[in-house]
C-alpha positions as CSV (number, residue, x, y, z in Angstrom):
1,M,2.2,2.5,58.8
2,V,3.4,-0.8,57.6
3,R,6.5,-0.4,55.4
4,P,6.2,-2.1,52.0
5,A,8.4,-5.2,51.7
6,W,10.2,-3.8,48.6
7,R,11.6,-1.0,50.6
8,D,14.1,-3.6,51.5
9,R,16.7,-3.1,48.8
10,R,17.3,-6.8,48.3
11,I,13.6,-7.6,48.0
12,A,13.2,-4.6,45.6
13,V,16.0,-5.9,43.4
14,A,14.6,-9.4,43.4
15,V,11.1,-8.1,42.4
16,A,12.6,-6.1,39.6
17,V,14.7,-9.0,38.3
18,L,11.8,-11.4,38.5
19,A,9.5,-9.1,36.6
20,A,11.9,-8.4,33.8
21,G,13.2,-12.0,33.7
22,G,9.6,-13.4,33.7
23,Y,8.8,-11.1,30.7
24,G,12.0,-12.3,29.0
25,L,10.9,-15.9,29.5
26,L,7.4,-15.2,28.1
27,A,8.8,-13.3,25.1
28,A,11.2,-16.2,24.3
29,W,8.2,-18.6,24.2
30,W,5.8,-16.2,22.4
31,T,8.2,-14.4,20.0
32,P,11.5,-16.3,19.9
33,R,12.6,-14.2,16.9
34,G,11.3,-11.0,18.4
35,P,8.0,-9.3,17.6
36,V,7.0,-10.0,14.0
37,T,3.4,-9.0,13.7
38,N,1.7,-5.6,14.5
39,S,0.0,-7.0,17.6
40,Q,3.3,-8.6,18.9
41,A,5.1,-5.3,18.4
42,V,2.5,-3.2,20.2
43,A,2.3,-5.8,23.0
44,A,6.1,-5.6,23.3
45,I,6.0,-1.8,23.8
46,V,3.2,-2.0,26.3
47,A,4.8,-4.9,28.3
48,G,8.2,-3.1,28.2
49,V,6.7,0.0,29.8
50,L,4.8,-1.9,32.4
51,V,7.8,-4.1,33.4
52,G,10.1,-1.1,33.5
53,A,7.5,0.8,35.6
54,V,7.4,-2.1,38.1
55,A,11.2,-2.0,38.4
56,G,11.2,1.7,38.8
57,V,8.5,1.7,41.5
58,V,10.2,-0.9,43.7
59,L,13.7,0.4,43.2
60,R,12.8,4.1,43.3
61,S,16.0,4.7,41.4
62,R,17.3,5.3,37.9
63,W,19.2,2.0,38.3
64,A,15.9,0.4,37.3
65,M,16.7,1.7,33.8
66,L,19.6,-0.7,33.7
67,L,18.6,-3.6,35.8
68,G,15.3,-4.4,34.1
69,P,16.6,-4.5,30.5
70,V,19.7,-6.5,31.5
71,A,17.6,-9.1,33.3
72,F,15.2,-9.3,30.3
73,M,18.0,-9.7,27.7
74,V,19.9,-12.4,29.6
75,V,16.7,-14.5,30.2
76,F,15.4,-14.0,26.7
77,E,18.7,-15.0,25.0
78,V,19.1,-18.1,27.1
79,A,15.5,-19.2,26.8
80,R,15.5,-18.9,23.0
81,M,18.7,-20.8,22.4
82,G,16.9,-23.6,20.6
83,T,15.7,-21.3,17.9
84,V,17.8,-21.4,14.7
85,G,18.5,-18.9,12.0
86,P,20.7,-15.9,11.2
87,M,18.4,-13.5,13.1
88,V,18.8,-15.3,16.4
89,D,22.3,-17.0,16.4
90,G,25.7,-15.3,17.0
91,I,26.5,-11.7,16.1
92,H,28.5,-11.3,12.9
93,P,29.4,-7.5,12.6
94,G,31.9,-8.2,9.8
95,S,29.2,-9.5,7.4
96,T,26.6,-7.5,5.6
97,Y,24.0,-10.3,6.2
98,G,25.2,-10.5,9.8
99,L,24.8,-6.7,10.2
100,V,21.3,-6.8,8.8
101,A,20.5,-9.6,11.2
102,L,21.8,-7.6,14.1
103,V,20.1,-4.4,13.3
104,L,16.7,-5.8,12.2
105,G,16.8,-8.6,14.8
106,R,18.2,-7.7,18.1
107,G,18.3,-4.0,17.2
108,L,14.6,-3.9,16.4
109,H,13.7,-5.9,19.5
110,A,15.6,-3.4,21.6
111,V,13.6,-0.5,20.2
112,L,10.3,-2.4,20.8
113,A,11.0,-3.9,24.2
114,L,14.1,-2.4,25.9
115,V,13.5,1.3,25.1
116,P,10.0,1.1,26.5
117,M,11.4,-0.7,29.5
118,L,13.9,2.2,30.1
119,L,11.0,4.7,29.8
120,G,8.9,2.7,32.2
121,G,11.8,2.6,34.7
122,V,12.1,6.3,34.6
123,L,8.4,7.0,35.0
124,G,8.0,4.3,37.7
125,A,10.9,5.6,39.8
126,A,9.7,9.2,39.5
127,A,6.2,8.3,40.5
128,A,7.4,6.3,43.5
129,R,9.6,9.1,44.7
130,R,6.9,11.6,44.3
131,L,4.4,9.5,46.2
132,A,6.9,8.9,49.0
133,G,7.5,12.7,49.2
134,D,11.2,12.4,48.3
135,A,13.0,15.5,47.1
136,L,12.9,16.1,43.3
137,V,16.5,16.9,43.1
138,R,18.6,14.0,44.5
139,G,21.4,11.7,43.6
140,G,23.6,14.5,42.2
141,W,21.0,15.8,39.7
142,S,21.1,19.6,39.3
143,K,18.0,21.5,38.3
144,S,19.2,21.9,34.8
145,G,20.0,18.2,34.6
146,L,16.5,17.4,35.9
147,W,14.9,19.5,33.2
148,T,17.1,17.7,30.6
149,R,15.9,14.4,31.9
150,R,12.3,15.5,31.7
151,V,12.8,16.7,28.1
152,V,14.4,13.4,27.1
153,T,11.6,11.5,28.8
154,A,9.0,13.5,27.0
155,L,10.7,12.9,23.7
156,L,10.8,9.1,24.4
157,V,7.1,9.2,25.2
158,V,6.3,11.0,22.0
159,G,8.6,8.8,20.0
160,L,7.0,5.6,21.3
161,L,3.5,6.9,20.8
162,G,4.4,7.8,17.2
163,L,6.0,4.4,16.6
164,T,2.9,2.7,18.0
165,V,0.6,4.6,15.7
166,A,2.8,3.7,12.7
167,I,2.8,0.1,13.7
168,L,-1.0,0.1,14.0
169,R,-1.4,1.2,10.4
170,P,-3.2,-1.7,8.8
171,A,-2.1,-3.1,5.4
172,G,-4.6,-2.8,2.6
173,T,-5.0,-2.9,-1.2
174,E,-6.9,-0.4,-3.3
175,Q,-10.0,-1.5,-5.1
176,I,-9.8,-1.8,-8.9
177,L,-11.9,1.1,-10.3
178,G,-13.9,1.5,-13.4
179,P,-14.2,4.6,-15.7
180,D,-16.7,6.1,-13.3
181,G,-14.2,6.0,-10.4
182,K,-16.1,3.3,-8.6
183,P,-15.0,-0.3,-7.9
184,R,-15.7,-2.6,-10.7
185,G,-18.5,-5.0,-9.8
186,S,-16.8,-8.1,-11.0
187,S,-13.3,-7.2,-9.7
188,V,-11.4,-8.6,-6.7
189,A,-8.8,-6.8,-4.7
190,E,-8.0,-8.2,-1.3
191,L,-5.3,-9.3,1.2
192,I,-6.3,-12.6,2.7
193,R,-5.1,-15.5,4.8
194,V,-5.7,-19.1,3.7
195,P,-5.3,-22.3,5.7
196,V,-2.4,-24.1,4.2
197,G,-0.6,-27.0,5.7
198,G,-1.7,-26.2,9.2
199,H,-0.8,-22.5,8.8
200,D,-2.7,-19.4,7.8
201,L,-0.6,-18.0,4.9
202,A,-1.0,-14.7,3.2
203,M,-2.0,-13.9,-0.4
204,M,-2.8,-10.7,-2.4
205,I,-5.5,-11.4,-5.0
206,R,-6.3,-8.8,-7.6
207,G,-8.1,-8.9,-10.9
208,A,-10.5,-6.7,-12.9
209,D,-12.9,-9.6,-13.6
210,I,-13.1,-12.8,-11.4
211,G,-14.2,-14.6,-14.6
212,N,-10.7,-14.2,-16.1
213,P,-8.1,-17.0,-15.9
214,V,-6.3,-17.4,-12.6
215,L,-2.6,-16.8,-12.3
216,L,-0.7,-18.0,-9.2
217,Y,2.6,-16.2,-8.7
218,L,5.4,-17.8,-6.7
219,A,8.2,-15.5,-5.5
220,G,11.9,-16.2,-5.3
221,G,14.2,-16.7,-2.3
222,P,13.6,-19.0,-0.5
223,G,12.0,-16.5,1.7
224,G,11.2,-13.7,-0.7
225,S,8.0,-11.7,-1.0
226,D,6.9,-10.0,-4.2
227,I,3.6,-8.6,-3.1
228,G,5.1,-5.1,-3.4
229,A,6.6,-5.9,-6.8
230,M,3.4,-7.3,-8.2
231,R,1.4,-4.4,-6.9
232,R,3.8,-1.9,-8.5
233,H,4.4,-3.7,-11.8
234,G,1.5,-6.1,-12.2
235,Q,-1.4,-3.8,-13.0
236,L,-1.5,-4.8,-16.7
237,L,-1.8,-8.5,-15.7
238,E,-4.8,-7.6,-13.5
239,E,-6.8,-6.7,-16.6
240,D,-6.6,-10.2,-18.1
241,F,-5.9,-12.4,-15.1
242,T,-7.0,-12.9,-11.5
243,V,-3.5,-12.6,-10.1
244,A,-2.8,-14.4,-6.7
245,T,0.5,-13.4,-5.3
246,F,1.4,-16.0,-2.6
247,D,3.6,-15.1,0.4
248,Q,5.1,-18.5,1.2
249,R,5.4,-19.8,4.7
250,G,7.9,-17.7,6.7
251,A,8.1,-15.0,4.0
252,G,6.7,-11.4,3.8
253,K,3.2,-11.3,5.2
254,S,3.5,-15.0,6.2
255,A,6.6,-14.4,8.3
256,D,4.8,-15.2,11.5
257,N,4.3,-18.8,10.3
258,L,7.9,-19.9,10.2
259,E,7.8,-22.0,13.3
260,P,8.4,-24.9,13.8
261,T,11.2,-24.7,11.4
262,A,11.8,-28.4,11.4
263,T,8.5,-28.9,9.4
264,L,9.5,-26.5,6.7
265,T,11.0,-28.7,4.0
266,L,11.1,-28.7,0.2
267,D,8.3,-31.3,0.1
268,R,6.1,-29.2,2.4
269,A,6.8,-26.0,0.4
270,V,5.7,-27.8,-2.8
271,S,2.6,-29.2,-1.0
272,D,1.8,-25.6,0.2
273,A,1.8,-24.4,-3.4
274,I,-0.5,-27.2,-4.5
275,E,-2.9,-26.5,-1.6
276,V,-3.0,-22.8,-2.7
277,T,-3.7,-23.9,-6.2
278,K,-6.6,-26.1,-5.1
279,Y,-8.0,-23.2,-3.1
280,L,-7.9,-20.9,-6.1
281,R,-9.5,-23.4,-8.4
282,Q,-12.3,-24.0,-6.1
283,R,-12.9,-20.3,-5.2
284,F,-12.9,-19.1,-8.8
285,G,-14.5,-22.1,-10.3
286,Q,-11.7,-23.1,-12.7
287,D,-10.4,-26.5,-13.4
288,K,-6.8,-25.3,-14.2
289,I,-4.8,-22.3,-13.4
290,Y,-1.5,-20.7,-14.7
291,V,1.5,-20.8,-12.4
292,V,4.3,-18.2,-12.8
293,G,7.5,-18.4,-10.8
294,N,10.6,-16.3,-10.4
295,S,14.0,-17.8,-9.3
296,W,13.3,-20.1,-6.4
297,G,9.6,-19.8,-7.3
298,T,10.4,-21.6,-10.6
299,I,11.6,-24.6,-8.5
300,L,8.3,-24.7,-6.6
301,G,6.3,-24.3,-9.8
302,V,8.1,-27.0,-11.7
303,L,7.8,-29.5,-8.9
304,A,4.1,-28.6,-8.3
305,V,3.4,-29.1,-12.0
306,Q,5.4,-32.3,-12.1
307,R,3.4,-33.7,-9.2
308,H,-0.1,-32.5,-10.3
309,P,-0.1,-31.5,-14.0
310,E,-3.9,-31.8,-14.1
311,L,-4.2,-28.6,-12.0
312,Y,-2.3,-26.3,-14.4
313,R,-2.8,-24.8,-17.8
314,A,0.9,-23.9,-18.2
315,F,4.1,-23.2,-16.4
316,V,5.8,-19.8,-16.9
317,G,9.3,-19.4,-15.5
318,T,11.4,-16.2,-15.2
319,G,14.9,-16.3,-13.8
320,Q,14.6,-20.1,-14.2
321,M,16.5,-22.2,-11.7
322,V,17.6,-25.7,-12.6
323,D,20.4,-26.8,-10.3
324,P,21.1,-24.5,-7.3
325,R,24.3,-26.2,-6.2
326,E,25.8,-25.9,-9.7
327,T,24.6,-22.3,-10.1
328,D,26.3,-21.4,-6.8
329,R,29.5,-23.0,-7.9
330,L,29.4,-21.1,-11.2
331,F,28.7,-17.9,-9.3
332,Y,31.7,-18.7,-7.0
333,A,34.0,-19.3,-9.9
334,D,32.9,-16.1,-11.7
335,T,33.3,-14.0,-8.6
336,L,36.7,-15.4,-7.7
337,A,37.9,-14.8,-11.3
338,W,36.5,-11.2,-11.1
339,A,38.2,-10.6,-7.8
340,R,41.6,-11.7,-9.1
341,R,41.1,-9.7,-12.3
342,T,40.2,-6.5,-10.5
343,G,42.8,-6.8,-7.8
344,D,40.4,-7.4,-4.9
345,T,42.8,-9.6,-3.0
346,T,40.7,-9.5,0.2
347,L,37.7,-11.0,-1.6
348,A,39.9,-13.5,-3.5
349,E,41.4,-14.7,-0.2
350,T,38.0,-15.0,1.4
351,L,36.6,-17.1,-1.4
352,T,39.7,-19.2,-1.6
353,A,39.6,-19.9,2.1
354,S,35.9,-20.9,2.1
355,G,36.2,-23.0,-1.0
356,P,33.3,-23.6,-3.4
357,P,29.7,-24.1,-2.1
358,P,27.6,-25.6,-0.7
359,Y,28.1,-24.2,2.8
360,A,26.6,-25.1,6.1
361,D,26.3,-21.4,7.2
362,I,24.2,-19.0,5.1
363,L,26.6,-16.2,5.8
364,D,29.3,-18.0,3.9
365,Y,27.3,-17.5,0.7
366,E,27.6,-13.7,1.0
367,P,31.0,-13.0,-0.6
368,A,29.9,-14.7,-3.9
369,L,26.2,-14.0,-4.0
370,T,26.2,-10.3,-3.1
371,R,28.8,-9.3,-5.8
372,I,27.4,-11.2,-8.7
373,D,25.6,-8.1,-10.1
374,A,29.0,-6.3,-10.1
375,V,30.6,-9.3,-11.8
376,H,28.0,-9.3,-14.6
377,P,26.7,-5.6,-14.7
378,Y,24.1,-4.3,-17.1
379,D,22.1,-1.1,-17.7
380,H,18.9,-1.1,-15.7
381,T,17.6,2.3,-16.8
382,P,15.3,1.0,-19.5
383,N,13.5,-1.2,-17.0
384,A,10.5,-0.5,-14.7
385,E,12.3,-2.2,-11.8
386,G,15.9,-1.1,-11.4
387,A,19.1,-2.4,-9.9
388,G,17.5,-2.4,-6.4
389,G,15.3,-5.4,-7.3
390,F,12.7,-6.4,-4.7
391,A,13.9,-3.7,-2.2
392,E,12.4,-1.0,-4.5
393,N,9.0,-2.4,-3.8
394,L,8.8,-2.5,0.0
395,F,7.0,0.7,0.6
396,V,3.5,-0.1,-0.6
397,P,0.4,0.0,1.5
398,E,0.0,-3.8,1.1
399,Y,2.7,-4.2,3.7
400,S,2.3,-3.0,7.3
401,L,5.3,-1.3,8.9
402,M,6.4,-4.6,10.6
403,E,6.1,-6.5,7.4
404,Q,8.2,-3.9,5.6
405,V,10.9,-4.2,8.3
406,H,10.8,-8.0,8.4
407,N,11.0,-8.7,4.6
408,L,14.8,-9.1,4.6
409,P,15.0,-10.8,8.0
410,A,12.4,-13.3,6.9
411,W,14.4,-14.0,3.8
412,L,17.5,-14.7,5.9
413,D,15.7,-17.1,8.2
414,V,13.7,-19.0,5.6
415,F,16.8,-19.3,3.3
416,A,18.8,-20.7,6.2
417,V,16.1,-23.4,6.8
418,L,15.2,-24.3,3.2
419,Y,18.3,-23.8,1.1
420,P,20.1,-27.0,2.4
421,H,17.1,-28.9,1.1
422,L,17.7,-27.7,-2.5
423,Q,21.3,-29.0,-2.9
424,D,20.3,-32.2,-4.6
425,I,18.0,-30.7,-7.2
426,D,18.9,-30.9,-10.9
427,F,16.0,-30.6,-13.3
428,R,18.2,-31.9,-16.1
429,T,18.0,-35.4,-14.7
430,Q,14.9,-35.2,-12.3
431,V,12.4,-33.3,-14.6
432,P,12.9,-34.5,-18.1
433,V,9.2,-34.2,-18.9
434,L,6.4,-31.8,-17.9
435,D,2.9,-32.6,-19.1
436,V,1.8,-28.9,-19.5
437,P,3.0,-26.2,-21.9
438,V,6.2,-24.5,-20.7
439,Y,7.3,-21.0,-21.3
440,L,10.7,-19.6,-20.1
441,V,10.7,-15.8,-20.1
442,Q,14.4,-14.9,-19.5
443,G,16.4,-11.7,-19.4
444,R,19.3,-11.5,-21.8
445,H,21.4,-10.2,-18.9
446,E,20.6,-13.1,-16.6
447,Q,23.7,-14.3,-14.9
448,P,25.5,-17.1,-16.8
449,G,25.3,-19.4,-13.8
450,R,21.5,-19.6,-14.2
451,A,21.1,-18.9,-17.9
452,S,23.4,-21.7,-19.1
453,L,21.7,-24.3,-17.0
454,A,18.2,-23.1,-18.0
455,E,19.1,-23.4,-21.6
456,Q,20.4,-26.9,-21.2
457,W,17.2,-28.0,-19.3
458,F,15.0,-26.3,-21.8
459,Q,16.6,-28.0,-24.8
460,Q,16.2,-31.5,-23.5
461,L,12.8,-30.9,-21.8
462,K,9.8,-32.8,-23.3
463,A,6.5,-30.9,-23.0
464,P,3.2,-30.6,-25.0
465,S,4.7,-27.3,-26.2
466,K,7.6,-25.1,-25.1
467,Q,9.0,-21.7,-25.9
468,M,11.8,-19.6,-24.6
469,I,11.4,-15.8,-24.9
470,V,14.2,-13.4,-24.1
471,F,13.8,-9.7,-23.1
472,D,16.8,-7.8,-24.3
473,T,17.1,-5.2,-21.4
474,A,16.2,-7.5,-18.5
475,G,18.1,-9.7,-16.1
476,H,16.9,-12.1,-13.4
477,R,13.5,-10.5,-12.7
478,S,12.3,-10.0,-16.2
479,L,8.6,-9.9,-15.4
480,F,9.1,-6.9,-13.1
481,E,11.8,-5.3,-15.1
482,R,9.7,-5.3,-18.3
483,P,6.1,-5.8,-17.1
484,D,4.8,-4.4,-20.5
485,L,6.6,-7.2,-22.4
486,F,5.6,-9.8,-19.9
487,H,2.0,-8.9,-20.1
488,Q,2.3,-9.1,-23.9
489,V,3.7,-12.5,-23.7
490,M,1.0,-13.7,-21.4
491,T,-1.9,-12.4,-23.5
492,T,-0.6,-12.8,-27.0
493,T,1.4,-16.0,-26.7
494,V,0.5,-18.0,-23.5
495,L,-3.3,-17.5,-23.4
496,P,-4.0,-18.2,-27.1
497,Q,-1.8,-21.4,-27.0
498,T,-3.3,-22.8,-23.8
């Protein structure tokens, strides 16, 4: 009988390394940020098992459990070095943002690719030894140790199968029902992809009657997704509007469209919003639509309206942004004063060392931005959405498991790409006029770094009509914190006046 070439230990090692390294090269090209979509995640699991099995078969040893994953990681990390963003650059365990990036970036990829590779290595080595007639107890393993290994292997198999099933759960949105419990004939409730700027971007469209006015909602960030928030807190709006909640490129359900990052600019983001507007106008047969933005979404909305006022009935801003650089500087000053006042010397020293923004590295924004709610606290209990903000809305069926997991990583990567493009924005000088009615729906507890600038811009803005409305219990996300009042504003103030 001819002896297989891989019985030569050197050849066996070479085959195992080539298999794992080749997979790492392919993964770096296909999924440089790790698996993002359901199909990518399942493919990573299957490929990991197969590559691990190859290493196990040729090595016929538990060393395959180590050699394959190490070869994969080295090649993958080297091959994706040109990819930029917090999820793929250096490891920063001392930072909350950095820890999130580590766990949901490399950590998640390890679960989806390396753990299956370990399992494949065990199964491949066991199968090879059995086929070769080797003794079951070898290499120092006792019978009890062998049974322990079998139990662990079985648990890994069950765990990966369960994870695969969870990943394969499709996202969906419930139909809007009438009094008879059946879908309303004129309603719309769907998750769709729309060709926008060379990418297929996601939207949730829901409304009780497609003849109602169309409302386009633009989430904050850059990189945020509010499909979950709109689903949980936007039901009242669905009765009077056809509500299109747009996941911008790289965010939420559109996270798989971030690449190439060099083409994601402020101008392109505004153009995307305008393309989505034109799609909605054509689909629902309306000349003009309403645009509602929150935070960063207000920047997109204002610039889209400024560029094409003929497409919009009105602009409604909540958590209005005016000058991101000045807002960040005010946040910085407030946080530094708070740190000194409360005796947090570590934070004060960190902020003093970094100096005021802007920063080149997104992680440098963390000390000031993540503490601003502690600097300006308020009671969230009267509100529908609490202190957790968008994070409270992740677990809705409109998101798949991978979309839920990637919501925060997507925000980090998109923010890192887009935020430097926002440093020269100041609506007080750049947008003195808007040719549509303007409504600012603010929370009384909005942080001063935003609220003061919004007030200044609003006072000097020229528009056909304008109105500022303040919700007493709300903060930055007033439309989700008080959806009842926001619906009232939209139906009793905005609609009749436009």
